[in-house]
mmCIF file of the N, C-alpha and C atoms, coordinates in Angstrom:
data_MODEL
# 
_entry.id   MODEL 
# 
loop_
_atom_site.group_PDB 
_atom_site.id 
_atom_site.type_symbol 
_atom_site.label_atom_id 
_atom_site.label_alt_id 
_atom_site.label_comp_id 
_atom_site.label_asym_id 
_atom_site.label_entity_id 
_atom_site.label_seq_id 
_atom_site.pdbx_PDB_ins_code 
_atom_site.Cartn_x 
_atom_site.Cartn_y 
_atom_site.Cartn_z 
_atom_site.occupancy 
_atom_site.B_iso_or_equiv 
_atom_site.pdbx_formal_charge 
_atom_site.auth_seq_id 
_atom_site.auth_comp_id 
_atom_site.auth_asym_id 
_atom_site.auth_atom_id 
_atom_site.pdbx_PDB_model_num 
ATOM 1   N N  . MET A 1 1  ? -6.425 15.598  -16.305 1.00 0.00 ? 1  MET A N  1 
ATOM 2   C CA . MET A 1 1  ? -5.539 14.605  -16.059 1.00 0.00 ? 1  MET A CA 1 
ATOM 3   C C  . MET A 1 1  ? -4.817 14.670  -14.949 1.00 0.00 ? 1  MET A C  1 
ATOM 4   N N  . GLU A 1 2  ? -4.439 16.138  -14.355 1.00 0.00 ? 2  GLU A N  1 
ATOM 5   C CA . GLU A 1 2  ? -3.849 16.773  -13.205 1.00 0.00 ? 2  GLU A CA 1 
ATOM 6   C C  . GLU A 1 2  ? -4.880 16.270  -11.775 1.00 0.00 ? 2  GLU A C  1 
ATOM 7   N N  . GLN A 1 3  ? -6.179 16.559  -12.216 1.00 0.00 ? 3  GLN A N  1 
ATOM 8   C CA . GLN A 1 3  ? -6.957 16.345  -10.991 1.00 0.00 ? 3  GLN A CA 1 
ATOM 9   C C  . GLN A 1 3  ? -7.329 14.700  -10.905 1.00 0.00 ? 3  GLN A C  1 
ATOM 10  N N  . MET A 1 4  ? -7.175 14.174  -11.866 1.00 0.00 ? 4  MET A N  1 
ATOM 11  C CA . MET A 1 4  ? -7.063 12.487  -11.678 1.00 0.00 ? 4  MET A CA 1 
ATOM 12  C C  . MET A 1 4  ? -6.132 11.671  -11.017 1.00 0.00 ? 4  MET A C  1 
ATOM 13  N N  . LEU A 1 5  ? -4.898 12.590  -11.510 1.00 0.00 ? 5  LEU A N  1 
ATOM 14  C CA . LEU A 1 5  ? -4.012 12.199  -10.459 1.00 0.00 ? 5  LEU A CA 1 
ATOM 15  C C  . LEU A 1 5  ? -3.980 12.100  -8.892  1.00 0.00 ? 5  LEU A C  1 
ATOM 16  N N  . LEU A 1 6  ? -4.319 13.737  -8.630  1.00 0.00 ? 6  LEU A N  1 
ATOM 17  C CA . LEU A 1 6  ? -4.227 13.964  -7.528  1.00 0.00 ? 6  LEU A CA 1 
ATOM 18  C C  . LEU A 1 6  ? -5.537 13.318  -6.305  1.00 0.00 ? 6  LEU A C  1 
ATOM 19  N N  . LYS A 1 7  ? -6.598 12.932  -7.209  1.00 0.00 ? 7  LYS A N  1 
ATOM 20  C CA . LYS A 1 7  ? -7.657 12.455  -6.741  1.00 0.00 ? 7  LYS A CA 1 
ATOM 21  C C  . LYS A 1 7  ? -7.039 10.656  -6.619  1.00 0.00 ? 7  LYS A C  1 
ATOM 22  N N  . ALA A 1 8  ? -6.184 9.927   -7.021  1.00 0.00 ? 8  ALA A N  1 
ATOM 23  C CA . ALA A 1 8  ? -5.676 8.852   -7.058  1.00 0.00 ? 8  ALA A CA 1 
ATOM 24  C C  . ALA A 1 8  ? -4.697 9.015   -5.709  1.00 0.00 ? 8  ALA A C  1 
ATOM 25  N N  . ALA A 1 9  ? -3.851 10.007  -5.774  1.00 0.00 ? 9  ALA A N  1 
ATOM 26  C CA . ALA A 1 9  ? -2.814 10.051  -4.776  1.00 0.00 ? 9  ALA A CA 1 
ATOM 27  C C  . ALA A 1 9  ? -3.600 10.130  -3.554  1.00 0.00 ? 9  ALA A C  1 
ATOM 28  N N  . MET A 1 10 ? -4.889 10.867  -3.571  1.00 0.00 ? 10 MET A N  1 
ATOM 29  C CA . MET A 1 10 ? -5.305 11.238  -2.228  1.00 0.00 ? 10 MET A CA 1 
ATOM 30  C C  . MET A 1 10 ? -5.998 9.762   -2.093  1.00 0.00 ? 10 MET A C  1 
ATOM 31  N N  . LYS A 1 11 ? -6.648 8.864   -2.716  1.00 0.00 ? 11 LYS A N  1 
ATOM 32  C CA . LYS A 1 11 ? -7.075 7.575   -2.419  1.00 0.00 ? 11 LYS A CA 1 
ATOM 33  C C  . LYS A 1 11 ? -6.269 6.713   -1.397  1.00 0.00 ? 11 LYS A C  1 
ATOM 34  N N  . ILE A 1 12 ? -4.902 6.990   -2.414  1.00 0.00 ? 12 ILE A N  1 
ATOM 35  C CA . ILE A 1 12 ? -4.032 6.228   -1.399  1.00 0.00 ? 12 ILE A CA 1 
ATOM 36  C C  . ILE A 1 12 ? -3.549 6.427   -0.384  1.00 0.00 ? 12 ILE A C  1 
ATOM 37  N N  . VAL A 1 13 ? -3.455 7.869   -0.134  1.00 0.00 ? 13 VAL A N  1 
ATOM 38  C CA . VAL A 1 13 ? -3.134 8.418   1.139   1.00 0.00 ? 13 VAL A CA 1 
ATOM 39  C C  . VAL A 1 13 ? -3.983 7.891   2.202   1.00 0.00 ? 13 VAL A C  1 
ATOM 40  N N  . THR A 1 14 ? -5.476 7.989   1.958   1.00 0.00 ? 14 THR A N  1 
ATOM 41  C CA . THR A 1 14 ? -6.558 7.635   2.831   1.00 0.00 ? 14 THR A CA 1 
ATOM 42  C C  . THR A 1 14 ? -6.413 6.116   3.118   1.00 0.00 ? 14 THR A C  1 
ATOM 43  N N  . VAL A 1 15 ? -6.268 5.353   2.288   1.00 0.00 ? 15 VAL A N  1 
ATOM 44  C CA . VAL A 1 15 ? -6.244 4.087   2.392   1.00 0.00 ? 15 VAL A CA 1 
ATOM 45  C C  . VAL A 1 15 ? -4.793 3.497   3.591   1.00 0.00 ? 15 VAL A C  1 
ATOM 46  N N  . VAL A 1 16 ? -3.824 4.090   2.914   1.00 0.00 ? 16 VAL A N  1 
ATOM 47  C CA . VAL A 1 16 ? -2.973 3.780   3.560   1.00 0.00 ? 16 VAL A CA 1 
ATOM 48  C C  . VAL A 1 16 ? -2.948 4.178   5.103   1.00 0.00 ? 16 VAL A C  1 
ATOM 49  N N  . ASN A 1 17 ? -3.660 5.268   5.460   1.00 0.00 ? 17 ASN A N  1 
ATOM 50  C CA . ASN A 1 17 ? -3.637 5.897   6.818   1.00 0.00 ? 17 ASN A CA 1 
ATOM 51  C C  . ASN A 1 17 ? -4.651 5.143   7.488   1.00 0.00 ? 17 ASN A C  1 
ATOM 52  N N  . ARG A 1 18 ? -5.765 4.805   6.967   1.00 0.00 ? 18 ARG A N  1 
ATOM 53  C CA . ARG A 1 18 ? -6.648 3.839   7.389   1.00 0.00 ? 18 ARG A CA 1 
ATOM 54  C C  . ARG A 1 18 ? -6.395 2.380   7.724   1.00 0.00 ? 18 ARG A C  1 
ATOM 55  N N  . GLU A 1 19 ? -5.409 1.974   7.046   1.00 0.00 ? 19 GLU A N  1 
ATOM 56  C CA . GLU A 1 19 ? -4.927 0.307   7.184   1.00 0.00 ? 19 GLU A CA 1 
ATOM 57  C C  . GLU A 1 19 ? -3.706 0.193   7.983   1.00 0.00 ? 19 GLU A C  1 
ATOM 58  N N  . LYS A 1 20 ? -3.201 1.009   8.781   1.00 0.00 ? 20 LYS A N  1 
ATOM 59  C CA . LYS A 1 20 ? -2.107 0.772   9.538   1.00 0.00 ? 20 LYS A CA 1 
ATOM 60  C C  . LYS A 1 20 ? -2.014 0.007   10.803  1.00 0.00 ? 20 LYS A C  1 
ATOM 61  N N  . ASP A 1 21 ? -2.937 -0.200  11.314  1.00 0.00 ? 21 ASP A N  1 
ATOM 62  C CA . ASP A 1 21 ? -3.131 -0.913  12.516  1.00 0.00 ? 21 ASP A CA 1 
ATOM 63  C C  . ASP A 1 21 ? -2.376 -2.079  12.792  1.00 0.00 ? 21 ASP A C  1 
ATOM 64  N N  . HIS A 1 22 ? -1.950 -2.667  11.806  1.00 0.00 ? 22 HIS A N  1 
ATOM 65  C CA . HIS A 1 22 ? -1.171 -4.248  11.946  1.00 0.00 ? 22 HIS A CA 1 
ATOM 66  C C  . HIS A 1 22 ? 0.346  -3.902  12.264  1.00 0.00 ? 22 HIS A C  1 
ATOM 67  N N  . ILE A 1 23 ? 1.027  -2.250  11.836  1.00 0.00 ? 23 ILE A N  1 
ATOM 68  C CA . ILE A 1 23 ? 2.121  -1.987  12.207  1.00 0.00 ? 23 ILE A CA 1 
ATOM 69  C C  . ILE A 1 23 ? 2.337  -1.833  13.776  1.00 0.00 ? 23 ILE A C  1 
ATOM 70  N N  . PRO A 1 24 ? 3.510  -2.352  14.538  1.00 0.00 ? 24 PRO A N  1 
ATOM 71  C CA . PRO A 1 24 ? 3.573  -2.088  15.780  1.00 0.00 ? 24 PRO A CA 1 
ATOM 72  C C  . PRO A 1 24 ? 4.278  -0.672  15.745  1.00 0.00 ? 24 PRO A C  1 
ATOM 73  N N  . PRO A 1 25 ? 3.769  0.001   16.905  1.00 0.00 ? 25 PRO A N  1 
ATOM 74  C CA . PRO A 1 25 ? 4.212  1.427   17.423  1.00 0.00 ? 25 PRO A CA 1 
ATOM 75  C C  . PRO A 1 25 ? 5.755  1.189   17.528  1.00 0.00 ? 25 PRO A C  1 
ATOM 76  N N  . ILE A 1 26 ? 6.238  2.250   17.058  1.00 0.00 ? 26 ILE A N  1 
ATOM 77  C CA . ILE A 1 26 ? 7.837  2.293   17.518  1.00 0.00 ? 26 ILE A CA 1 
ATOM 78  C C  . ILE A 1 26 ? 8.302  2.519   18.646  1.00 0.00 ? 26 ILE A C  1 
ATOM 79  N N  . THR A 1 27 ? 9.104  2.356   19.292  1.00 0.00 ? 27 THR A N  1 
ATOM 80  C CA . THR A 1 27 ? 9.045  2.826   21.147  1.00 0.00 ? 27 THR A CA 1 
ATOM 81  C C  . THR A 1 27 ? 10.622 2.800   21.187  1.00 0.00 ? 27 THR A C  1 
ATOM 82  N N  . THR A 1 28 ? 11.315 3.012   20.214  1.00 0.00 ? 28 THR A N  1 
ATOM 83  C CA . THR A 1 28 ? 12.748 2.903   20.233  1.00 0.00 ? 28 THR A CA 1 
ATOM 84  C C  . THR A 1 28 ? 13.342 4.060   19.380  1.00 0.00 ? 28 THR A C  1 
ATOM 85  N N  . SER A 1 29 ? 14.569 4.854   19.791  1.00 0.00 ? 29 SER A N  1 
ATOM 86  C CA . SER A 1 29 ? 15.363 5.930   18.734  1.00 0.00 ? 29 SER A CA 1 
ATOM 87  C C  . SER A 1 29 ? 16.319 5.073   18.000  1.00 0.00 ? 29 SER A C  1 
ATOM 88  N N  . GLU A 1 30 ? 16.473 3.996   17.985  1.00 0.00 ? 30 GLU A N  1 
ATOM 89  C CA . GLU A 1 30 ? 17.396 3.339   17.018  1.00 0.00 ? 30 GLU A CA 1 
ATOM 90  C C  . GLU A 1 30 ? 17.324 3.400   15.820  1.00 0.00 ? 30 GLU A C  1 
ATOM 91  N N  . SER A 1 31 ? 18.039 3.330   14.788  1.00 0.00 ? 31 SER A N  1 
ATOM 92  C CA . SER A 1 31 ? 17.585 3.819   13.460  1.00 0.00 ? 31 SER A CA 1 
ATOM 93  C C  . SER A 1 31 ? 16.980 2.288   12.545  1.00 0.00 ? 31 SER A C  1 
ATOM 94  N N  . ASN A 1 32 ? 16.982 1.224   13.071  1.00 0.00 ? 32 ASN A N  1 
ATOM 95  C CA . ASN A 1 32 ? 16.336 0.298   12.537  1.00 0.00 ? 32 ASN A CA 1 
ATOM 96  C C  . ASN A 1 32 ? 15.652 -0.603  13.708  1.00 0.00 ? 32 ASN A C  1 
ATOM 97  N N  . PRO A 1 33 ? 14.042 -0.116  14.225  1.00 0.00 ? 33 PRO A N  1 
ATOM 98  C CA . PRO A 1 33 ? 13.339 -0.532  15.164  1.00 0.00 ? 33 PRO A CA 1 
ATOM 99  C C  . PRO A 1 33 ? 12.810 -1.837  14.762  1.00 0.00 ? 33 PRO A C  1 
ATOM 100 N N  . PHE A 1 34 ? 12.966 -2.282  13.680  1.00 0.00 ? 34 PHE A N  1 
ATOM 101 C CA . PHE A 1 34 ? 12.340 -3.555  13.351  1.00 0.00 ? 34 PHE A CA 1 
ATOM 102 C C  . PHE A 1 34 ? 13.279 -4.467  13.214  1.00 0.00 ? 34 PHE A C  1 
ATOM 103 N N  . PRO A 1 35 ? 13.561 -5.419  13.628  1.00 0.00 ? 35 PRO A N  1 
ATOM 104 C CA . PRO A 1 35 ? 14.793 -6.558  13.867  1.00 0.00 ? 35 PRO A CA 1 
ATOM 105 C C  . PRO A 1 35 ? 14.872 -7.707  12.604  1.00 0.00 ? 35 PRO A C  1 
ATOM 106 N N  . TYR A 1 36 ? 14.204 -7.144  11.658  1.00 0.00 ? 36 TYR A N  1 
ATOM 107 C CA . TYR A 1 36 ? 14.474 -8.268  10.304  1.00 0.00 ? 36 TYR A CA 1 
ATOM 108 C C  . TYR A 1 36 ? 15.245 -8.001  9.357   1.00 0.00 ? 36 TYR A C  1 
ATOM 109 N N  . GLN A 1 37 ? 15.701 -8.999  8.599   1.00 0.00 ? 37 GLN A N  1 
ATOM 110 C CA . GLN A 1 37 ? 16.262 -8.880  7.494   1.00 0.00 ? 37 GLN A CA 1 
ATOM 111 C C  . GLN A 1 37 ? 15.854 -9.672  6.143   1.00 0.00 ? 37 GLN A C  1 
ATOM 112 N N  . ILE A 1 38 ? 15.933 -8.880  5.187   1.00 0.00 ? 38 ILE A N  1 
ATOM 113 C CA . ILE A 1 38 ? 15.512 -9.621  3.834   1.00 0.00 ? 38 ILE A CA 1 
ATOM 114 C C  . ILE A 1 38 ? 16.601 -10.110 2.880   1.00 0.00 ? 38 ILE A C  1 
ATOM 115 N N  . VAL A 1 39 ? 16.433 -11.146 2.772   1.00 0.00 ? 39 VAL A N  1 
ATOM 116 C CA . VAL A 1 39 ? 17.907 -11.976 1.973   1.00 0.00 ? 39 VAL A CA 1 
ATOM 117 C C  . VAL A 1 39 ? 17.098 -12.200 0.755   1.00 0.00 ? 39 VAL A C  1 
ATOM 118 N N  . VAL A 1 40 ? 18.093 -11.717 -0.518  1.00 0.00 ? 40 VAL A N  1 
ATOM 119 C CA . VAL A 1 40 ? 17.393 -12.044 -1.810  1.00 0.00 ? 40 VAL A CA 1 
ATOM 120 C C  . VAL A 1 40 ? 18.600 -13.175 -2.486  1.00 0.00 ? 40 VAL A C  1 
ATOM 121 N N  . ASN A 1 41 ? 17.929 -14.052 -2.978  1.00 0.00 ? 41 ASN A N  1 
ATOM 122 C CA . ASN A 1 41 ? 18.814 -14.941 -3.796  1.00 0.00 ? 41 ASN A CA 1 
ATOM 123 C C  . ASN A 1 41 ? 19.688 -14.275 -4.914  1.00 0.00 ? 41 ASN A C  1 
ATOM 124 N N  . SER A 1 42 ? 20.950 -14.729 -5.149  1.00 0.00 ? 42 SER A N  1 
ATOM 125 C CA . SER A 1 42 ? 21.561 -14.497 -6.113  1.00 0.00 ? 42 SER A CA 1 
ATOM 126 C C  . SER A 1 42 ? 20.948 -14.753 -7.580  1.00 0.00 ? 42 SER A C  1 
ATOM 127 N N  . LYS A 1 43 ? 21.614 -14.163 -8.585  1.00 0.00 ? 43 LYS A N  1 
ATOM 128 C CA . LYS A 1 43 ? 20.874 -14.515 -9.843  1.00 0.00 ? 43 LYS A CA 1 
ATOM 129 C C  . LYS A 1 43 ? 21.249 -16.030 -10.199 1.00 0.00 ? 43 LYS A C  1 
ATOM 130 N N  . GLU A 1 44 ? 22.540 -16.483 -9.528  1.00 0.00 ? 44 GLU A N  1 
ATOM 131 C CA . GLU A 1 44 ? 22.471 -17.960 -10.077 1.00 0.00 ? 44 GLU A CA 1 
ATOM 132 C C  . GLU A 1 44 ? 21.498 -18.874 -9.362  1.00 0.00 ? 44 GLU A C  1 
ATOM 133 N N  . SER A 1 45 ? 20.823 -18.946 -8.210  1.00 0.00 ? 45 SER A N  1 
ATOM 134 C CA . SER A 1 45 ? 20.248 -19.481 -7.441  1.00 0.00 ? 45 SER A CA 1 
ATOM 135 C C  . SER A 1 45 ? 18.499 -19.074 -7.468  1.00 0.00 ? 45 SER A C  1 
ATOM 136 N N  . GLY A 1 46 ? 18.448 -18.041 -8.066  1.00 0.00 ? 46 GLY A N  1 
ATOM 137 C CA . GLY A 1 46 ? 16.964 -17.429 -8.103  1.00 0.00 ? 46 GLY A CA 1 
ATOM 138 C C  . GLY A 1 46 ? 16.471 -18.228 -9.026  1.00 0.00 ? 46 GLY A C  1 
ATOM 139 N N  . TRP A 1 47 ? 15.184 -18.103 -9.026  1.00 0.00 ? 47 TRP A N  1 
ATOM 140 C CA . TRP A 1 47 ? 13.945 -18.423 -9.855  1.00 0.00 ? 47 TRP A CA 1 
ATOM 141 C C  . TRP A 1 47 ? 14.186 -18.186 -11.614 1.00 0.00 ? 47 TRP A C  1 
ATOM 142 N N  . GLY A 1 48 ? 14.903 -17.081 -11.856 1.00 0.00 ? 48 GLY A N  1 
ATOM 143 C CA . GLY A 1 48 ? 15.234 -16.487 -13.083 1.00 0.00 ? 48 GLY A CA 1 
ATOM 144 C C  . GLY A 1 48 ? 16.212 -17.787 -13.808 1.00 0.00 ? 48 GLY A C  1 
ATOM 145 N N  . SER A 1 49 ? 17.079 -18.311 -12.884 1.00 0.00 ? 49 SER A N  1 
ATOM 146 C CA . SER A 1 49 ? 18.105 -19.149 -13.742 1.00 0.00 ? 49 SER A CA 1 
ATOM 147 C C  . SER A 1 49 ? 17.184 -20.600 -13.702 1.00 0.00 ? 49 SER A C  1 
ATOM 148 N N  . ARG A 1 50 ? 16.302 -20.807 -12.797 1.00 0.00 ? 50 ARG A N  1 
ATOM 149 C CA . ARG A 1 50 ? 15.685 -22.279 -12.710 1.00 0.00 ? 50 ARG A CA 1 
ATOM 150 C C  . ARG A 1 50 ? 14.916 -22.172 -14.025 1.00 0.00 ? 50 ARG A C  1 
ATOM 151 N N  . MET A 1 51 ? 14.000 -20.756 -14.392 1.00 0.00 ? 51 MET A N  1 
ATOM 152 C CA . MET A 1 51 ? 13.240 -20.707 -15.486 1.00 0.00 ? 51 MET A CA 1 
ATOM 153 C C  . MET A 1 51 ? 14.157 -20.633 -16.810 1.00 0.00 ? 51 MET A C  1 
ATOM 154 N N  . GLY A 1 52 ? 15.216 -20.467 -16.640 1.00 0.00 ? 52 GLY A N  1 
ATOM 155 C CA . GLY A 1 52 ? 15.930 -20.144 -18.090 1.00 0.00 ? 52 GLY A CA 1 
ATOM 156 C C  . GLY A 1 52 ? 15.908 -18.765 -18.527 1.00 0.00 ? 52 GLY A C  1 
ATOM 157 N N  . ILE A 1 53 ? 15.512 -18.062 -17.611 1.00 0.00 ? 53 ILE A N  1 
ATOM 158 C CA . ILE A 1 53 ? 15.418 -16.540 -18.398 1.00 0.00 ? 53 ILE A CA 1 
ATOM 159 C C  . ILE A 1 53 ? 16.445 -15.732 -17.969 1.00 0.00 ? 53 ILE A C  1 
ATOM 160 N N  . LEU A 1 54 ? 17.356 -15.809 -17.130 1.00 0.00 ? 54 LEU A N  1 
ATOM 161 C CA . LEU A 1 54 ? 18.651 -15.187 -16.883 1.00 0.00 ? 54 LEU A CA 1 
ATOM 162 C C  . LEU A 1 54 ? 19.787 -15.893 -17.499 1.00 0.00 ? 54 LEU A C  1 
# 
């Protein structure tokens, strides 16, 4: 079991290291170099209330 977990973790690391060309280089020392903000709807206006599951 431990070997399977190690093998899976190493596969993930290998794929992540190989597939990172789309990430722009960090050229600043600011704490947030990517100026994007993710906004999540509140429970009242999200899909959960529309579907009747909240």
